[in-house]
ZADO-1210 file (C-alpha; in nm, 4 decimals, padded with zeros to 6 digits):
<atoms>
<atom x="-03.5279" y="02.4226" z="04.7571" code="MET" pos="1"/>
<atom x="-03.3767" y="02.1075" z="04.8828" code="GLY" pos="2"/>
<atom x="-03.2263" y="01.7948" z="04.6296" code="ILE" pos="3"/>
<atom x="-03.4486" y="01.4855" z="04.6625" code="GLU" pos="4"/>
<atom x="-03.2795" y="01.1848" z="04.8974" code="PRO" pos="5"/>
<atom x="-03.3288" y="00.9548" z="04.5895" code="ILE" pos="6"/>
<atom x="-03.1355" y="01.2328" z="04.4138" code="THR" pos="7"/>
<atom x="-02.8971" y="01.3165" z="04.6078" code="GLN" pos="8"/>
<atom x="-02.7714" y="00.9163" z="04.5950" code="ARG" pos="9"/>
<atom x="-02.7781" y="00.8847" z="04.2034" code="ARG" pos="10"/>
<atom x="-02.5582" y="01.1886" z="04.2025" code="ILE" pos="11"/>
<atom x="-02.3492" y="00.9918" z="04.4869" code="LEU" pos="12"/>
<atom x="-02.3453" y="00.6698" z="04.3076" code="LEU" pos="13"/>
<atom x="-02.3138" y="00.8607" z="03.9559" code="SER" pos="14"/>
<atom x="-01.9604" y="01.0245" z="04.0813" code="LEU" pos="15"/>
<atom x="-01.8314" y="00.7025" z="04.2756" code="PHE" pos="16"/>
<atom x="-01.8444" y="00.5090" z="03.9840" code="VAL" pos="17"/>
<atom x="-01.6863" y="00.7905" z="03.7725" code="ALA" pos="18"/>
<atom x="-01.3886" y="00.8381" z="03.9921" code="ALA" pos="19"/>
<atom x="-01.3625" y="00.4325" z="04.0548" code="GLY" pos="20"/>
<atom x="-01.3404" y="00.3907" z="03.7075" code="PHE" pos="21"/>
<atom x="-01.0532" y="00.6871" z="03.6329" code="TRP" pos="22"/>
<atom x="-00.8614" y="00.5642" z="03.9348" code="LEU" pos="23"/>
<atom x="-00.9048" y="00.1847" z="03.7707" code="LEU" pos="24"/>
<atom x="-00.7805" y="00.2694" z="03.4900" code="ARG" pos="25"/>
<atom x="-00.4922" y="00.4737" z="03.6335" code="ARG" pos="26"/>
<atom x="-00.3811" y="00.1524" z="03.7846" code="ILE" pos="27"/>
<atom x="-00.4170" y="-00.0566" z="03.4587" code="VAL" pos="28"/>
<atom x="-00.1878" y="00.1669" z="03.2638" code="LEU" pos="29"/>
<atom x="00.0059" y="00.2400" z="03.5221" code="LYS" pos="30"/>
<atom x="00.0754" y="-00.1215" z="03.5644" code="VAL" pos="31"/>
<atom x="00.0878" y="-00.1759" z="03.1471" code="VAL" pos="32"/>
<atom x="00.3563" y="00.1174" z="03.1586" code="ARG" pos="33"/>
<atom x="00.6049" y="-00.1106" z="03.3611" code="GLY" pos="34"/>
<atom x="00.5898" y="-00.3873" z="03.1219" code="SER" pos="35"/>
<atom x="00.5241" y="-00.2141" z="02.8175" code="VAL" pos="36"/>
<atom x="00.8274" y="00.0333" z="02.6312" code="GLU" pos="37"/>
<atom x="00.6449" y="00.0137" z="02.2864" code="ASN" pos="38"/>
<atom x="00.5530" y="00.3713" z="02.2019" code="PRO" pos="39"/>
<atom x="00.2340" y="00.2532" z="01.9909" code="ARG" pos="40"/>
<atom x="00.1357" y="00.0099" z="02.2199" code="ALA" pos="41"/>
<atom x="00.1518" y="00.2147" z="02.4890" code="LEU" pos="42"/>
<atom x="-00.0611" y="00.4713" z="02.2734" code="TYR" pos="43"/>
<atom x="-00.3308" y="00.1921" z="02.2321" code="GLN" pos="44"/>
<atom x="-00.3672" y="00.0352" z="02.5620" code="TRP" pos="45"/>
<atom x="-00.4757" y="00.4495" z="02.6668" code="GLY" pos="46"/>
<atom x="-00.7060" y="00.4289" z="02.3973" code="LYS" pos="47"/>
<atom x="-00.8789" y="00.0888" z="02.4439" code="VAL" pos="48"/>
<atom x="-00.8367" y="00.1669" z="02.8060" code="SER" pos="49"/>
<atom x="-01.0017" y="00.5308" z="02.8244" code="SER" pos="50"/>
<atom x="-01.2967" y="00.3503" z="02.5714" code="TYR" pos="51"/>
<atom x="-01.3652" y="00.0496" z="02.8186" code="VAL" pos="52"/>
<atom x="-01.4135" y="00.2424" z="03.1184" code="ALA" pos="53"/>
<atom x="-01.5853" y="00.5595" z="02.9467" code="SER" pos="54"/>
<atom x="-01.8125" y="00.2447" z="02.8121" code="GLY" pos="55"/>
<atom x="-01.8712" y="00.0873" z="03.1210" code="LEU" pos="56"/>
<atom x="-01.9346" y="00.4159" z="03.3974" code="ALA" pos="57"/>
<atom x="-02.1804" y="00.5261" z="03.1117" code="LEU" pos="58"/>
<atom x="-02.3732" y="00.1915" z="03.1530" code="LEU" pos="59"/>
<atom x="-02.3687" y="00.1822" z="03.5266" code="ILE" pos="60"/>
<atom x="-02.4241" y="00.6009" z="03.5981" code="ILE" pos="61"/>
<atom x="-02.7243" y="00.5220" z="03.3355" code="GLY" pos="62"/>
<atom x="-02.8619" y="00.2567" z="03.5316" code="SER" pos="63"/>
<atom x="-02.8655" y="00.4626" z="03.7997" code="ILE" pos="64"/>
<atom x="-03.0416" y="00.7241" z="03.7054" code="TRP" pos="65"/>
<atom x="-03.3425" y="00.4966" z="03.4968" code="LEU" pos="66"/>
<atom x="-03.3842" y="00.2268" z="03.6839" code="GLU" pos="67"/>
<atom x="-03.7513" y="00.4042" z="03.7727" code="GLY" pos="68"/>
<atom x="-03.8101" y="00.4602" z="03.4232" code="ILE" pos="69"/>
<atom x="-03.7699" y="00.1925" z="03.2187" code="GLY" pos="70"/>
<atom x="-03.6656" y="-00.2339" z="03.1755" code="SER" pos="71"/>
<atom x="-03.2481" y="-00.2539" z="03.1797" code="ILE" pos="72"/>
<atom x="-03.3488" y="-00.4513" z="02.8315" code="GLY" pos="73"/>
<atom x="-03.4771" y="-00.0850" z="02.6650" code="THR" pos="74"/>
<atom x="-03.1464" y="00.0746" z="02.8098" code="PHE" pos="75"/>
<atom x="-02.9278" y="-00.1257" z="02.6850" code="LEU" pos="76"/>
<atom x="-03.0231" y="-00.0746" z="02.4046" code="GLY" pos="77"/>
<atom x="-03.0158" y="00.2658" z="02.3728" code="LEU" pos="78"/>
<atom x="-02.6769" y="00.2905" z="02.4575" code="LEU" pos="79"/>
<atom x="-02.5888" y="00.0630" z="02.2300" code="SER" pos="80"/>
<atom x="-02.7311" y="00.2397" z="01.9582" code="ALA" pos="81"/>
<atom x="-02.5677" y="00.6083" z="02.1014" code="GLY" pos="82"/>
<atom x="-02.2137" y="00.4233" z="02.1436" code="LEU" pos="83"/>
<atom x="-02.2617" y="00.2610" z="01.8176" code="ALA" pos="84"/>
<atom x="-02.2679" y="00.6542" z="01.7010" code="ILE" pos="85"/>
<atom x="-02.0508" y="00.8061" z="01.8852" code="ALA" pos="86"/>
<atom x="-01.7602" y="00.5466" z="01.8398" code="LEU" pos="87"/>
<atom x="-01.8461" y="00.4696" z="01.4880" code="ARG" pos="88"/>
<atom x="-01.4872" y="00.4760" z="01.3751" code="GLU" pos="89"/>
<atom x="-01.2678" y="00.3467" z="01.6770" code="PRO" pos="90"/>
<atom x="-01.5187" y="00.0272" z="01.6373" code="VAL" pos="91"/>
<atom x="-01.5315" y="-00.0347" z="01.2516" code="ALA" pos="92"/>
<atom x="-01.1332" y="00.0217" z="01.3473" code="ASN" pos="93"/>
<atom x="-01.1699" y="-00.2496" z="01.5740" code="LEU" pos="94"/>
<atom x="-01.3566" y="-00.4526" z="01.3270" code="ALA" pos="95"/>
<atom x="-01.0985" y="-00.4317" z="01.0552" code="ALA" pos="96"/>
<atom x="-00.8494" y="-00.5117" z="01.3490" code="TRP" pos="97"/>
<atom x="-01.0242" y="-00.8462" z="01.3553" code="GLY" pos="98"/>
<atom x="-01.0775" y="-00.9117" z="01.0263" code="PHE" pos="99"/>
<atom x="-00.6817" y="-00.8582" z="00.8917" code="ILE" pos="100"/>
<atom x="-00.6283" y="-01.1286" z="01.2070" code="LEU" pos="101"/>
<atom x="-00.8297" y="-01.3930" z="01.0371" code="TRP" pos="102"/>
<atom x="-00.7945" y="-01.2853" z="00.6896" code="ARG" pos="103"/>
<atom x="-00.4668" y="-01.2253" z="00.6135" code="ARG" pos="104"/>
<atom x="-00.4714" y="-00.9722" z="00.3451" code="PRO" pos="105"/>
<atom x="-00.1316" y="-00.8055" z="00.4212" code="PHE" pos="106"/>
<atom x="00.1413" y="-00.8778" z="00.7248" code="GLU" pos="107"/>
<atom x="00.3993" y="-00.7089" z="00.8372" code="VAL" pos="108"/>
<atom x="00.6338" y="-00.6700" z="00.5682" code="GLY" pos="109"/>
<atom x="00.4248" y="-00.7205" z="00.2768" code="ASP" pos="110"/>
<atom x="00.4694" y="-00.4098" z="00.0027" code="ARG" pos="111"/>
<atom x="00.1078" y="-00.2861" z="-00.0311" code="ILE" pos="112"/>
<atom x="-00.0480" y="00.0115" z="-00.1970" code="SER" pos="113"/>
<atom x="-00.3608" y="00.1126" z="-00.0618" code="ILE" pos="114"/>
<atom x="-00.5652" y="00.4414" z="-00.1956" code="GLY" pos="115"/>
<atom x="-00.2847" y="00.6625" z="-00.2861" code="GLN" pos="116"/>
<atom x="-00.0406" y="00.5107" z="-00.0335" code="VAL" pos="117"/>
<atom x="00.2258" y="00.2402" z="-00.0999" code="ALA" pos="118"/>
<atom x="00.5093" y="00.0786" z="00.0771" code="GLY" pos="119"/>
<atom x="00.6124" y="-00.2118" z="00.3082" code="ASP" pos="120"/>
<atom x="00.3839" y="-00.2507" z="00.6122" code="VAL" pos="121"/>
<atom x="00.6166" y="-00.2008" z="00.9492" code="VAL" pos="122"/>
<atom x="00.3432" y="-00.2110" z="01.1983" code="ASP" pos="123"/>
<atom x="-00.0300" y="-00.3979" z="01.2609" code="ILE" pos="124"/>
<atom x="-00.2289" y="-00.1864" z="01.5276" code="GLY" pos="125"/>
<atom x="-00.5720" y="-00.2115" z="01.6906" code="LEU" pos="126"/>
<atom x="-00.6678" y="00.0723" z="01.5408" code="PHE" pos="127"/>
<atom x="-00.4082" y="00.1589" z="01.2250" code="GLN" pos="128"/>
<atom x="-00.1060" y="00.0106" z="01.0530" code="PHE" pos="129"/>
<atom x="00.1901" y="00.1945" z="00.9660" code="SER" pos="130"/>
<atom x="00.3218" y="00.2286" z="00.6165" code="ILE" pos="131"/>
<atom x="00.7137" y="00.2796" z="00.4808" code="LEU" pos="132"/>
<atom x="00.6049" y="00.4925" z="00.1753" code="GLU" pos="133"/>
<atom x="00.7575" y="00.4453" z="-00.1014" code="ILE" pos="134"/>
<atom x="00.6676" y="00.6244" z="-00.4435" code="GLY" pos="135"/>
<atom x="00.5159" y="00.9896" z="-00.4334" code="ASN" pos="136"/>
<atom x="00.8023" y="01.2313" z="-00.4946" code="TRP" pos="137"/>
<atom x="01.0939" y="00.9908" z="-00.5041" code="VAL" pos="138"/>
<atom x="01.0753" y="00.7596" z="-00.9030" code="ASP" pos="139"/>
<atom x="01.0372" y="00.3570" z="-00.9233" code="ALA" pos="140"/>
<atom x="00.9200" y="00.2146" z="-00.6216" code="ASP" pos="141"/>
<atom x="01.2184" y="00.3856" z="-00.3995" code="GLN" pos="142"/>
<atom x="01.1442" y="00.4921" z="00.0155" code="SER" pos="143"/>
<atom x="01.0631" y="00.8525" z="00.0888" code="THR" pos="144"/>
<atom x="01.1415" y="00.7798" z="00.4904" code="GLY" pos="145"/>
<atom x="00.7652" y="00.8494" z="00.5727" code="ARG" pos="146"/>
<atom x="00.5564" y="00.6860" z="00.7798" code="VAL" pos="147"/>
<atom x="00.1974" y="00.6805" z="00.6979" code="ILE" pos="148"/>
<atom x="-00.0202" y="00.5646" z="00.9749" code="GLU" pos="149"/>
<atom x="-00.3706" y="00.4136" z="00.7979" code="VAL" pos="150"/>
<atom x="-00.6455" y="00.3420" z="00.9806" code="PRO" pos="151"/>
<atom x="-00.7595" y="-00.0406" z="00.9654" code="ASN" pos="152"/>
<atom x="-01.1655" y="00.0435" z="00.8488" code="ALA" pos="153"/>
<atom x="-01.0063" y="00.1701" z="00.5662" code="ARG" pos="154"/>
<atom x="-00.9667" y="-00.1880" z="00.4263" code="LEU" pos="155"/>
<atom x="-01.3876" y="-00.1828" z="00.4228" code="PHE" pos="156"/>
<atom x="-01.4579" y="00.1009" z="00.1520" code="SER" pos="157"/>
<atom x="-01.0786" y="00.1413" z="-00.0510" code="THR" pos="158"/>
<atom x="-00.9244" y="-00.0989" z="-00.3001" code="PRO" pos="159"/>
<atom x="-00.5684" y="-00.2917" z="-00.1132" code="LEU" pos="160"/>
<atom x="-00.3238" y="-00.3732" z="-00.4016" code="ALA" pos="161"/>
<atom x="-00.0247" y="-00.6829" z="-00.2048" code="ASN" pos="162"/>
<atom x="00.3156" y="-00.6750" z="-00.4068" code="SER" pos="163"/>
<atom x="00.4615" y="-00.9836" z="-00.2086" code="THR" pos="164"/>
<atom x="00.1376" y="-01.1988" z="-00.0631" code="ALA" pos="165"/>
<atom x="00.0931" y="-01.5729" z="-00.2166" code="GLU" pos="166"/>
<atom x="00.2835" y="-01.4449" z="-00.5378" code="PHE" pos="167"/>
<atom x="00.5854" y="-01.2563" z="-00.4652" code="PRO" pos="168"/>
<atom x="00.6973" y="-01.1340" z="-00.8250" code="TYR" pos="169"/>
<atom x="00.5322" y="-00.8754" z="-00.9807" code="ILE" pos="170"/>
<atom x="00.5567" y="-00.7855" z="-01.4031" code="TRP" pos="171"/>
<atom x="00.7850" y="-00.5024" z="-01.5153" code="HIS" pos="172"/>
<atom x="00.8907" y="-00.3970" z="-01.8753" code="GLU" pos="173"/>
<atom x="01.1384" y="-00.1706" z="-01.9969" code="VAL" pos="174"/>
<atom x="01.0724" y="00.0023" z="-02.3213" code="PRO" pos="175"/>
<atom x="01.3737" y="00.0324" z="-02.5690" code="VAL" pos="176"/>
<atom x="01.2887" y="00.2587" z="-02.8182" code="LEU" pos="177"/>
<atom x="01.5280" y="00.2219" z="-03.1883" code="ILE" pos="178"/>
<atom x="01.5624" y="00.4086" z="-03.5267" code="THR" pos="179"/>
<atom x="01.4224" y="00.2217" z="-03.8213" code="PHE" pos="180"/>
<atom x="01.7729" y="00.2186" z="-03.9753" code="GLU" pos="181"/>
<atom x="01.8555" y="00.0088" z="-03.7157" code="SER" pos="182"/>
<atom x="01.9046" y="-00.3893" z="-03.6870" code="ASP" pos="183"/>
<atom x="01.5932" y="-00.4449" z="-03.5415" code="TRP" pos="184"/>
<atom x="01.6505" y="-00.8439" z="-03.4841" code="ARG" pos="185"/>
<atom x="01.9691" y="-00.8148" z="-03.3844" code="VAL" pos="186"/>
<atom x="01.8831" y="-00.5478" z="-03.1435" code="ALA" pos="187"/>
<atom x="01.6013" y="-00.7751" z="-03.0060" code="ARG" pos="188"/>
<atom x="01.8471" y="-01.0481" z="-02.9177" code="GLU" pos="189"/>
<atom x="02.0411" y="-00.8101" z="-02.7270" code="ILE" pos="190"/>
<atom x="01.7601" y="-00.6738" z="-02.4985" code="VAL" pos="191"/>
<atom x="01.6082" y="-01.0058" z="-02.4541" code="LYS" pos="192"/>
<atom x="01.9922" y="-01.2069" z="-02.3418" code="ALA" pos="193"/>
<atom x="02.0216" y="-00.8503" z="-02.1008" code="ALA" pos="194"/>
<atom x="01.6877" y="-00.9132" z="-01.9113" code="VAL" pos="195"/>
<atom x="01.7518" y="-01.3203" z="-01.8687" code="GLU" pos="196"/>
<atom x="02.0892" y="-01.2660" z="-01.7610" code="ASP" pos="197"/>
<atom x="02.0431" y="-00.9990" z="-01.5299" code="ILE" pos="198"/>
<atom x="01.5928" y="-00.9276" z="-01.4380" code="GLY" pos="199"/>
<atom x="01.4335" y="-01.2513" z="-01.4820" code="SER" pos="200"/>
<atom x="01.3844" y="-01.4273" z="-01.1527" code="ALA" pos="201"/>
<atom x="01.4560" y="-01.7586" z="-01.2097" code="PRO" pos="202"/>
<atom x="01.1915" y="-01.9298" z="-01.3363" code="ALA" pos="203"/>
<atom x="01.1443" y="-02.2769" z="-01.1113" code="GLY" pos="204"/>
<atom x="01.1455" y="-02.0401" z="-00.8241" code="GLU" pos="205"/>
<atom x="00.8496" y="-01.8815" z="-01.0009" code="VAL" pos="206"/>
<atom x="00.6971" y="-02.2349" z="-01.0712" code="ARG" pos="207"/>
<atom x="00.6961" y="-02.3108" z="-00.7434" code="GLU" pos="208"/>
<atom x="00.5521" y="-01.9672" z="-00.5860" code="HIS" pos="209"/>
<atom x="00.2818" y="-02.0048" z="-00.8857" code="MET" pos="210"/>
<atom x="00.1394" y="-02.3143" z="-00.7991" code="LYS" pos="211"/>
<atom x="00.1494" y="-02.2445" z="-00.3902" code="ARG" pos="212"/>
<atom x="-00.0794" y="-01.9435" z="-00.4730" code="ALA" pos="213"/>
<atom x="-00.3056" y="-02.1752" z="-00.6994" code="ASN" pos="214"/>
<atom x="-00.4109" y="-02.3754" z="-00.4125" code="GLU" pos="215"/>
<atom x="-00.5912" y="-02.0037" z="-00.2857" code="LYS" pos="216"/>
<atom x="-00.6442" y="-01.8415" z="-00.6035" code="TYR" pos="217"/>
<atom x="-00.6425" y="-01.9314" z="-00.9716" code="LEU" pos="218"/>
<atom x="-00.2860" y="-01.7091" z="-01.0979" code="ILE" pos="219"/>
<atom x="-00.1991" y="-01.8572" z="-01.4998" code="SER" pos="220"/>
<atom x="00.0289" y="-01.7122" z="-01.7022" code="TYR" pos="221"/>
<atom x="00.1415" y="-01.7983" z="-02.0307" code="ARG" pos="222"/>
<atom x="00.4835" y="-01.6385" z="-02.0024" code="HIS" pos="223"/>
<atom x="00.6485" y="-01.6960" z="-01.7161" code="ILE" pos="224"/>
<atom x="00.9981" y="-01.6362" z="-01.8625" code="THR" pos="225"/>
<atom x="01.1362" y="-01.2812" z="-02.0120" code="PRO" pos="226"/>
<atom x="01.0261" y="-01.1937" z="-02.3815" code="ILE" pos="227"/>
<atom x="01.0407" y="-00.9119" z="-02.5595" code="VAL" pos="228"/>
<atom x="00.7162" y="-00.7343" z="-02.7653" code="TYR" pos="229"/>
<atom x="00.7972" y="-00.5290" z="-03.0799" code="LEU" pos="230"/>
<atom x="00.5402" y="-00.2551" z="-03.1696" code="THR" pos="231"/>
<atom x="00.6554" y="00.0369" z="-03.4300" code="VAL" pos="232"/>
<atom x="00.6342" y="00.3825" z="-03.3178" code="LYS" pos="233"/>
<atom x="00.6132" y="00.7015" z="-03.5223" code="ASP" pos="234"/>
<atom x="00.9229" y="00.7672" z="-03.3821" code="SER" pos="235"/>
<atom x="01.0936" y="00.3763" z="-03.4171" code="GLY" pos="236"/>
<atom x="01.0639" y="00.0096" z="-03.3725" code="VAL" pos="237"/>
<atom x="00.9628" y="-00.0002" z="-02.9321" code="LEU" pos="238"/>
<atom x="01.1018" y="-00.2987" z="-02.7918" code="LEU" pos="239"/>
<atom x="00.9367" y="-00.3793" z="-02.4844" code="THR" pos="240"/>
<atom x="01.1264" y="-00.6303" z="-02.2443" code="ALA" pos="241"/>
<atom x="00.9042" y="-00.7660" z="-01.9795" code="ARG" pos="242"/>
<atom x="00.9568" y="-01.0188" z="-01.7360" code="TYR" pos="243"/>
<atom x="00.8632" y="-01.0865" z="-01.3430" code="LEU" pos="244"/>
<atom x="01.1066" y="-00.9308" z="-01.1098" code="CYS" pos="245"/>
<atom x="01.1094" y="-00.8750" z="-00.7249" code="ASP" pos="246"/>
<atom x="00.8745" y="-00.5996" z="-00.6286" code="PRO" pos="247"/>
<atom x="01.1947" y="-00.4282" z="-00.4462" code="ARG" pos="248"/>
<atom x="01.4220" y="-00.5228" z="-00.6710" code="ALA" pos="249"/>
<atom x="01.2599" y="-00.2793" z="-01.0115" code="ARG" pos="250"/>
<atom x="01.4588" y="00.0001" z="-00.9743" code="ARG" pos="251"/>
<atom x="01.7872" y="-00.2141" z="-00.9783" code="GLY" pos="252"/>
<atom x="01.7114" y="-00.4764" z="-01.2574" code="THR" pos="253"/>
<atom x="01.6044" y="-00.2000" z="-01.4751" code="ALA" pos="254"/>
<atom x="01.9172" y="-00.0254" z="-01.4161" code="GLN" pos="255"/>
<atom x="02.1228" y="-00.3026" z="-01.4735" code="GLY" pos="256"/>
<atom x="01.9432" y="-00.4058" z="-01.8093" code="ILE" pos="257"/>
<atom x="01.9850" y="-00.0783" z="-01.9248" code="TRP" pos="258"/>
<atom x="02.3697" y="-00.0692" z="-01.8675" code="ILE" pos="259"/>
<atom x="02.3920" y="-00.3821" z="-02.0615" code="ARG" pos="260"/>
<atom x="02.2035" y="-00.2942" z="-02.3597" code="ILE" pos="261"/>
<atom x="02.3970" y="00.0488" z="-02.3734" code="LEU" pos="262"/>
<atom x="02.7151" y="-00.1347" z="-02.3662" code="ASP" pos="263"/>
<atom x="02.5933" y="-00.3825" z="-02.6566" code="GLU" pos="264"/>
<atom x="02.4672" y="-00.0915" z="-02.8705" code="PHE" pos="265"/>
<atom x="02.8082" y="00.1800" z="-02.8552" code="ALA" pos="266"/>
<atom x="03.0058" y="-00.1794" z="-02.9552" code="GLN" pos="267"/>
<atom x="02.7382" y="-00.1659" z="-03.2778" code="ARG" pos="268"/>
<atom x="02.7456" y="00.0290" z="-03.5579" code="ASP" pos="269"/>
<atom x="02.3931" y="-00.1193" z="-03.6801" code="ASP" pos="270"/>
<atom x="02.2304" y="-00.0395" z="-03.3936" code="VAL" pos="271"/>
<atom x="02.1379" y="00.3685" z="-03.2889" code="GLU" pos="272"/>
<atom x="01.8848" y="00.4324" z="-02.9751" code="LEU" pos="273"/>
<atom x="01.5956" y="00.6791" z="-03.1009" code="ALA" pos="274"/>
<atom x="01.4021" y="00.9514" z="-02.9434" code="TYR" pos="275"/>
<atom x="01.1377" y="01.2004" z="-03.1075" code="PRO" pos="276"/>
<atom x="01.2992" y="01.4725" z="-03.3288" code="THR" pos="277"/>
<atom x="01.1453" y="01.8047" z="-03.5149" code="TYR" pos="278"/>
<atom x="01.2019" y="02.0406" z="-03.8690" code="ARG" pos="279"/>
<atom x="01.1757" y="02.3516" z="-03.8524" code="ILE" pos="280"/>
<atom x="01.1370" y="02.5471" z="-04.1080" code="THR" pos="281"/>
<atom x="01.1315" y="02.9620" z="-04.1966" code="ALA" pos="282"/>
<atom x="01.0792" y="03.1412" z="-04.4799" code="GLY" pos="283"/>
<atom x="01.1371" y="02.7621" z="-04.7062" code="GLY" pos="284"/>
<atom x="01.5370" y="02.6868" z="-04.5439" code="ASP" pos="285"/>
<atom x="01.5777" y="02.4689" z="-04.2628" code="ASP" pos="286"/>
<atom x="01.6323" y="02.5892" z="-03.9317" code="VAL" pos="287"/>
<atom x="01.7533" y="02.2791" z="-03.7931" code="ALA" pos="288"/>
<atom x="01.8969" y="02.0256" z="-04.0073" code="PRO" pos="289"/>
<atom x="01.6517" y="01.7490" z="-04.1154" code="ARG" pos="290"/>
<atom x="01.6377" y="01.3996" z="-03.8926" code="ALA" pos="291"/>
<atom x="01.6865" y="01.0369" z="-03.9235" code="ARG" pos="292"/>
<atom x="01.4065" y="00.9561" z="-03.7051" code="SER" pos="293"/>
<atom x="01.1311" y="00.8471" z="-03.8684" code="ALA" pos="294"/>
<atom x="00.8933" y="01.0810" z="-03.5869" code="GLY" pos="295"/>
<atom x="00.9602" y="01.4264" z="-03.7560" code="GLU" pos="296"/>
<atom x="00.7078" y="01.6459" z="-03.7576" code="LYS" pos="297"/>
<atom x="00.6459" y="01.9250" z="-04.0482" code="ASP" pos="298"/>
<atom x="00.4484" y="02.2989" z="-03.8563" code="PRO" pos="299"/>
<atom x="00.2357" y="02.4447" z="-04.0937" code="THR" pos="300"/>
</atoms>
């Protein structure tokens, strides 16, 4: 039983269209490889050209086979619905890429966190953006050395935090716990001086950045200079130094502040760091000497 001439023609035309788009894609990629050296850009060209060539080929082949069945409008509607389902994630990533270019929630070089991933943005592509990871198993926002690829569409479903856009400072706190016997007024002045000398961002720069940020967001801080809060804890008096700093200098400023505080405390007899202590008794006798800290606990 032979194949009808109309069917043969459709098969040949379909093969011709498929081969034509395959060859055209190969030629385009060859030209791109001759002028583009970035591996990620080549990868994106390959992906986009594959989607475009496949979509156009399906569109034309479908019209060949359905030319006698219904209107081209109906066919295009069905094809569009099918492509929307099959290419849902790539299309969503492309839409998010357009959103990034339009609204600019972040740019290359910004420090952001999205979901469980945080780091510096090192690349923005058609389908994903790359983050040089910080944190994770490394303390205090230091780099892990890993590059995390995040799909662009995550922007539509996951909260994004940008630590450097618009207002390039974050609040950081250094807690210092001293004993109840310490002179907390002296300790407070030592901590405040250390923060003002080492950790604080220049007040003039902070005000200027805040003025610019207020053009887009309603950002208002009651204090922009360092402040030391006092709280009473079980183990002693807690002095919490709060100051504005560069997001990438959080660990360095905290270290400098602690070095200054430890040096100053070491020169004084009326200030001493506190720590939680316990008193253990066995048969009425002390097994461990009684601690001076008020945080001691007597197990019963």
